C-alpha positions as a printed NumPy array, in Angstrom:
array([[-60.237, -85.359,  30.022],
       [-57.681, -82.584,  30.22 ],
       [-54.029, -83.654,  30.263],
       [-51.009, -81.951,  31.741],
       [-49.462, -80.457,  28.597],
       [-46.819, -78.306,  30.288],
       [-43.719, -78.602,  28.015],
       [-41.302, -78.129,  30.915],
       [-37.888, -76.807,  29.92 ],
       [-38.959, -76.7  ,  26.261],
       [-41.113, -73.675,  27.154],
       [-37.878, -71.746,  27.779],
       [-36.095, -72.707,  24.556],
       [-33.989, -75.591,  23.314],
       [-34.267, -78.227,  26.079],
       [-30.954, -79.877,  25.16 ],
       [-29.137, -76.562,  25.417],
       [-30.875, -75.736,  28.687],
       [-29.746, -79.075,  30.113],
       [-26.189, -78.345,  28.973],
       [-26.241, -74.985,  30.781],
       [-27.677, -76.555,  33.958],
       [-24.948, -79.199,  33.825],
       [-22.323, -76.465,  33.507],
       [-23.723, -74.826,  36.652],
       [-23.21 , -78.059,  38.635],
       [-25.753, -77.006,  41.235],
       [-24.282, -73.515,  41.595],
       [-24.041, -70.407,  39.446],
       [-22.049, -69.214,  36.444],
       [-21.272, -65.71 ,  35.226],
       [-23.636, -64.098,  32.768],
       [-20.715, -64.069,  30.323],
       [-20.51 , -67.86 ,  30.475],
       [-24.291, -68.2  ,  30.16 ],
       [-24.242, -66.032,  27.026],
       [-21.293, -67.95 ,  25.607],
       [-23.025, -71.326,  25.942],
       [-26.375, -69.993,  24.711],
       [-24.787, -68.635,  21.541],
       [-21.782, -70.865,  20.907],
       [-22.426, -74.323,  22.383],
       [-20.804, -76.651,  19.812],
       [-23.987, -78.651,  19.156],
       [-26.957, -76.616,  20.358],
       [-25.83 , -72.96 ,  20.469],
       [-27.881, -70.35 ,  18.653],
       [-25.157, -69.654,  16.078],
       [-25.081, -73.317,  15.083],
       [-28.567, -72.893,  13.632],
       [-28.967, -72.146,   9.925],
       [-31.461, -69.524,   8.778],
       [-30.857, -67.073,  11.624],
       [-30.531, -64.02 ,   9.382],
       [-33.075, -62.723,   6.887],
       [-36.78 , -62.127,   6.64 ],
       [-37.571, -65.714,   7.655],
       [-35.077, -65.607,  10.538],
       [-34.755, -63.49 ,  13.662],
       [-33.114, -60.303,  12.402],
       [-31.789, -58.522,   9.324],
       [-28.23 , -57.384,   8.684],
       [-27.107, -54.838,   6.117],
       [-25.737, -57.331,   3.565],
       [-29.102, -59.141,   3.466],
       [-31.068, -55.963,   2.658],
       [-29.657, -55.431,  -0.831],
       [-26.312, -56.037,  -2.622],
       [-25.763, -52.271,  -2.767],
       [-24.363, -52.406,   0.779],
       [-21.712, -54.83 ,  -0.444],
       [-21.127, -52.713,  -3.535],
       [-20.309, -49.738,  -1.304],
       [-17.891, -51.838,   0.76 ],
       [-16.342, -53.175,  -2.453],
       [-15.746, -49.656,  -3.725],
       [-14.09 , -48.764,  -0.425],
       [-11.831, -51.836,  -0.61 ],
       [-10.907, -50.959,  -4.196],
       [ -9.842, -47.513,  -2.998],
       [ -7.556, -49.152,  -0.42 ],
       [ -6.12 , -51.439,  -3.12 ],
       [ -5.446, -48.448,  -5.382],
       [ -3.862, -46.413,  -2.585],
       [ -1.333, -49.142,  -1.819],
       [ -0.267, -49.446,  -5.429],
       [ -2.675, -52.048,  -6.872],
       [ -0.722, -55.122,  -5.685],
       [ -1.121, -58.401,  -7.567],
       [ -2.683, -60.037,  -4.509],
       [ -5.104, -58.289,  -2.185],
       [ -6.657, -60.355,   0.597],
       [-10.106, -59.535,   1.949],
       [-10.724, -61.224,   5.287],
       [-14.251, -61.404,   6.682],
       [-14.641, -62.922,  10.151],
       [-18.192, -63.983,  10.998],
       [-19.115, -64.111,   7.324],
       [-22.317, -66.101,   7.833],
       [-23.787, -67.399,   4.597],
       [-21.584, -65.106,   2.52 ],
       [-24.028, -62.412,   1.384],
       [-21.435, -59.658,   1.803],
       [-18.703, -61.699,   0.117],
       [-20.9  , -62.426,  -2.886],
       [-21.856, -58.765,  -3.334],
       [-18.225, -57.614,  -3.087],
       [-16.972, -60.194,  -5.571],
       [-19.846, -59.553,  -7.987],
       [-19.092, -55.815,  -7.909],
       [-15.413, -56.41 ,  -8.556],
       [-16.148, -58.736, -11.471],
       [-18.589, -56.282, -13.013],
       [-16.565, -53.144, -12.422],
       [-12.814, -53.804, -12.397],
       [-11.38 , -57.111, -13.669],
       [ -7.874, -56.189, -12.454],
       [ -9.147, -55.613,  -8.918],
       [-11.117, -58.873,  -9.056],
       [ -8.047, -60.77 , -10.225],
       [ -6.109, -59.467,  -7.231],
       [ -8.721, -60.421,  -4.627],
       [ -8.301, -63.477,  -2.45 ],
       [-11.469, -63.548,  -0.368],
       [-11.118, -65.458,   2.923],
       [-14.208, -65.93 ,   5.093],
       [-13.945, -67.111,   8.698],
       [-17.162, -68.903,   9.633],
       [-17.099, -71.876,  12.042],
       [-20.866, -72.153,  12.348],
       [-22.944, -72.246,   9.146],
       [-20.638, -71.297,   6.255],
       [-21.877, -70.223,   2.848],
       [-21.41 , -71.894,  -0.5  ],
       [-19.883, -69.249,  -2.814],
       [-17.073, -71.188,  -4.509],
       [-15.084, -67.995,  -5.091],
       [-14.621, -67.678,  -1.325],
       [-12.014, -69.514,   0.71 ],
       [-13.995, -70.741,   3.732],
       [-12.07 , -71.265,   6.962],
       [-12.823, -71.646,  10.647],
       [-10.134, -69.119,  11.579],
       [ -7.089, -67.159,  10.362],
       [ -3.794, -68.817,   9.459],
       [ -1.462, -65.883,   8.926],
       [ -1.159, -62.246,   7.823],
       [ -1.326, -60.921,   4.278],
       [  1.098, -58.383,   2.86 ],
       [ -1.776, -56.319,   1.438],
       [ -5.477, -56.425,   2.18 ],
       [ -8.515, -55.414,   4.153],
       [-10.476, -56.921,   7.025],
       [-14.243, -56.374,   6.96 ],
       [-16.488, -57.105,   9.943],
       [-20.23 , -56.62 ,  10.07 ],
       [-21.93 , -56.976,  13.461],
       [-19.164, -59.21 ,  14.769],
       [-18.208, -57.677,  18.116],
       [-21.775, -57.166,  19.354],
       [-22.19 , -60.967,  19.443],
       [-19.237, -61.523,  21.792],
       [-20.183, -62.776,  25.291],
       [-19.949, -59.994,  27.865],
       [-19.556, -59.639,  31.602],
       [-22.56 , -57.922,  33.165],
       [-22.492, -55.712,  36.255],
       [-24.935, -53.962,  38.568],
       [-23.502, -50.991,  40.438],
       [-24.01 , -51.303,  44.2  ],
       [-22.794, -49.443,  47.234],
       [-19.383, -51.124,  47.069],
       [-18.981, -50.756,  43.319],
       [-19.73 , -52.929,  40.261],
       [-21.162, -56.329,  41.244],
       [-20.903, -59.067,  38.634],
       [-24.176, -60.721,  37.584],
       [-24.322, -64.502,  38.029],
       [-26.961, -66.894,  36.702],
       [-28.35 , -70.052,  38.292],
       [-31.2  , -72.525,  37.733],
       [-33.879, -72.397,  40.422],
       [-35.601, -75.602,  39.311],
       [-38.005, -73.854,  36.937],
       [-36.109, -71.062,  35.242],
       [-32.826, -69.192,  35.069],
       [-32.495, -66.404,  37.633],
       [-29.838, -63.825,  38.44 ],
       [-27.946, -63.338,  41.682],
       [-25.113, -61.027,  42.715],
       [-21.52 , -62.159,  42.493],
       [-18.279, -60.511,  43.519],
       [-17.359, -56.833,  43.464],
       [-15.037, -55.822,  40.629],
       [-12.675, -52.908,  40.106],
       [-13.302, -51.348,  36.675],
       [-11.736, -48.073,  35.563],
       [-14.233, -45.284,  34.813],
       [-17.186, -47.593,  35.507],
       [-20.662, -46.031,  35.632],
       [-21.785, -44.858,  39.077],
       [-25.258, -46.385,  38.883],
       [-27.328, -48.951,  37.037],
       [-26.388, -51.938,  34.877],
       [-23.614, -52.077,  32.296],
       [-21.619, -54.618,  30.296],
       [-17.912, -55.158,  29.673],
       [-16.853, -56.844,  26.438],
       [-13.398, -58.019,  27.519],
       [-12.897, -60.023,  24.3  ],
       [-13.268, -57.114,  21.886],
       [ -9.868, -55.472,  22.468],
       [ -7.731, -58.605,  21.88 ],
       [ -9.927, -59.645,  18.941],
       [ -9.496, -56.24 ,  17.298],
       [ -5.728, -56.405,  17.761],
       [ -5.716, -59.857,  16.158],
       [ -7.741, -58.584,  13.183],
       [ -5.418, -55.601,  12.707],
       [ -2.468, -57.979,  12.605],
       [ -3.964, -59.821,   9.612],
       [ -2.818, -57.155,   7.143],
       [  0.681, -55.705,   7.037],
       [ -0.465, -52.867,   4.776],
       [ -4.129, -52.072,   4.292],
       [ -7.193, -51.505,   6.407],
       [ -9.737, -52.844,   8.861],
       [-13.346, -51.714,   8.393],
       [-15.788, -52.366,  11.245],
       [-19.582, -52.08 ,  11.171],
       [-21.284, -52.582,  14.527],
       [-23.783, -51.227,  17.008],
       [-22.085, -49.241,  19.742],
       [-20.598, -45.979,  20.964],
       [-17.389, -44.528,  22.342],
       [-17.096, -45.332,  26.049],
       [-18.304, -41.94 ,  27.29 ],
       [-21.584, -42.45 ,  25.421],
       [-21.871, -46.166,  26.112],
       [-21.5  , -45.614,  29.858],
       [-23.37 , -42.299,  29.992],
       [-25.002, -41.562,  33.352],
       [-28.527, -41.771,  31.907],
       [-27.965, -45.276,  30.461],
       [-28.82 , -47.324,  33.558],
       [-30.244, -50.536,  32.061],
       [-27.308, -51.642,  29.947],
       [-27.567, -52.401,  26.233],
       [-28.397, -56.117,  26.106],
       [-30.979, -56.918,  23.436],
       [-32.462, -60.234,  22.363],
       [-33.877, -60.874,  18.883],
       [-36.496, -63.536,  18.272],
       [-38.457, -63.64 ,  15.01 ],
       [-37.797, -59.919,  14.363],
       [-38.966, -58.918,  17.834],
       [-36.493, -57.187,  20.158],
       [-36.75 , -57.645,  23.914],
       [-34.501, -57.705,  27.007],
       [-34.989, -61.188,  28.535],
       [-32.067, -63.538,  27.761],
       [-33.596, -66.352,  29.835],
       [-36.41 , -67.224,  27.431],
       [-36.066, -68.713,  23.931],
       [-32.66 , -69.965,  25.096],
       [-30.785, -71.186,  22.028],
       [-33.534, -69.889,  19.742],
       [-32.761, -66.17 ,  19.929],
       [-29.83 , -63.869,  19.321],
       [-28.189, -62.007,  22.216],
       [-26.285, -58.78 ,  21.54 ],
       [-24.801, -55.827,  23.387],
       [-23.459, -52.528,  22.129],
       [-19.734, -52.334,  21.425],
       [-17.265, -50.041,  23.176],
       [-15.685, -48.3  ,  20.189],
       [-13.058, -46.725,  22.436],
       [-11.696, -50.232,  23.028],
       [-11.622, -50.956,  19.29 ],
       [ -9.846, -47.693,  18.519],
       [ -7.296, -48.282,  21.283],
       [ -6.612, -51.801,  19.996],
       [ -6.016, -50.544,  16.452],
       [ -3.731, -47.756,  17.641],
       [ -1.769, -50.222,  19.769],
       [ -1.209, -52.195,  16.547],
       [  0.271, -49.094,  14.924],
       [ -2.767, -48.213,  12.811],
       [ -4.416, -44.845,  12.196],
       [ -8.08 , -44.733,  13.188],
       [-10.938, -42.944,  11.439],
       [-14.411, -42.606,  12.952],
       [-16.626, -43.919,  14.23 ],
       [-19.331, -42.39 ,  12.059],
       [-22.858, -43.638,  11.551],
       [-23.563, -46.108,   8.756],
       [-25.938, -43.536,   7.319],
       [-23.168, -40.927,   7.11 ],
       [-20.726, -43.462,   5.7  ],
       [-22.978, -44.741,   2.915],
       [-24.154, -41.325,   1.804],
       [-20.566, -40.029,   1.807],
       [-19.518, -42.908,  -0.45 ],
       [-22.294, -42.052,  -2.922],
       [-24.913, -44.706,  -2.169],
       [-27.604, -42.228,  -3.155],
       [-26.197, -42.235,  -6.681],
       [-26.751, -45.999,  -6.881],
       [-30.449, -45.344,  -6.406],
       [-30.637, -42.609,  -9.035],
       [-28.691, -44.742, -11.519],
       [-31.579, -47.227, -11.63 ],
       [-34.305, -44.742, -12.63 ],
       [-34.773, -46.378, -16.028],
       [-35.713, -49.645, -14.266],
       [-38.542, -48.72 , -11.92 ],
       [-38.623, -52.075, -10.168],
       [-34.934, -51.917,  -9.335],
       [-35.131, -48.175,  -8.605],
       [-37.761, -48.672,  -5.902],
       [-35.937, -51.74 ,  -4.549],
       [-32.756, -49.704,  -4.149],
       [-34.605, -46.725,  -2.7  ],
       [-36.308, -48.892,  -0.072],
       [-33.011, -50.613,   0.676],
       [-31.167, -47.319,   1.155],
       [-33.922, -46.099,   3.466],
       [-33.463, -49.238,   5.588],
       [-29.673, -49.074,   5.537],
       [-29.667, -45.43 ,   6.668],
       [-32.674, -45.455,   9.007],
       [-31.653, -43.539,  12.116],
       [-33.837, -45.802,  14.258],
       [-32.457, -48.995,  12.71 ],
       [-29.427, -49.993,  10.649],
       [-28.455, -46.371,  10.136],
       [-27.428, -46.341,  13.816],
       [-24.68 , -48.869,  13.139],
       [-21.298, -47.243,  13.692],
       [-18.423, -47.535,  11.217],
       [-14.744, -47.386,  12.18 ],
       [-11.704, -47.735,   9.949],
       [ -8.112, -48.477,  10.919],
       [ -5.403, -48.167,   8.257],
       [ -1.699, -48.829,   7.906],
       [  0.463, -47.639,   5.022],
       [ -2.193, -45.337,   3.53 ],
       [ -2.14 , -41.543,   3.354],
       [ -4.91 , -38.996,   3.577],
       [ -8.518, -39.177,   4.782],
       [-10.428, -42.333,   3.986],
       [-13.663, -42.259,   1.952],
       [-16.676, -42.09 ,   4.219],
       [-14.725, -40.422,   7.021],
       [-13.864, -37.066,   5.505],
       [-14.448, -34.133,   7.854],
       [-17.69 , -32.288,   7.158],
       [-17.8  , -28.547,   6.685]])
């Protein structure tokens, strides 16, 4: 005898999270921004509360999980900043969204192996409210407490995980996308018309209204030093180009990318590309000088990552591991597309990785 085995809401993702979203809707609709916020950041059932999201057994890879050489490159860049500001006795490195600490561990290992004076100066502070790591050399916090006199802020794929407002351009202008529950699934419906400067004239686009204030807050963490941002995105003229009519929302589930945020709810990552014009404007409004953005591929090769590969030729296993890692980190169809932006205060001259090319 066949039974009715339909899993109901569980077919769409985490049923407890889905119920929480339906409760939030209260029989009506919520903005896509609020849907994305609950799906990712619900305090009990949100996607980012889950351990094991990143890595080969998770849903996606990030640069620090590919190989420590990414962290070594960032460490070398931070050491340059430390040297340029006079090698102060204390140099804070802040990392918001640090995850399990792969980047922190690589940076601290490099400093210990390369420059004991630099390592002695480092106070590494990781902001991670979800699933923090366990490196005892790192000061784990849920958020910042105050600025440092000298230091650097490092972010890797932080801003692309911020909830965004979503719009479809109609005859009257940008119409905000709302989400409701129709009894079986989440569906979209049009909301109000918004006024947005320089908005695209057709298609779908997103607005990350949280990125600008967050970037200003990060820039305020160091009185003299730098902010280094790695993220997917473009300056506004490219992000809102006339040919880009479907927006940039991507979902990642078990290393498969797709565009449906209403399945695997709570079990998949949701991201959108970052408006680097907003980040640059925020840094400049904090009195910082901005460099970039450049591609991660350009940045790593300019810093000398290729030399890290060649240096391991006497150890073939490590040589091929580094070569494969560098190929992944600079792949123009993958992580090499990540953009890198630096904002500095109290430093002179071009920054490594951002020098003008001939």
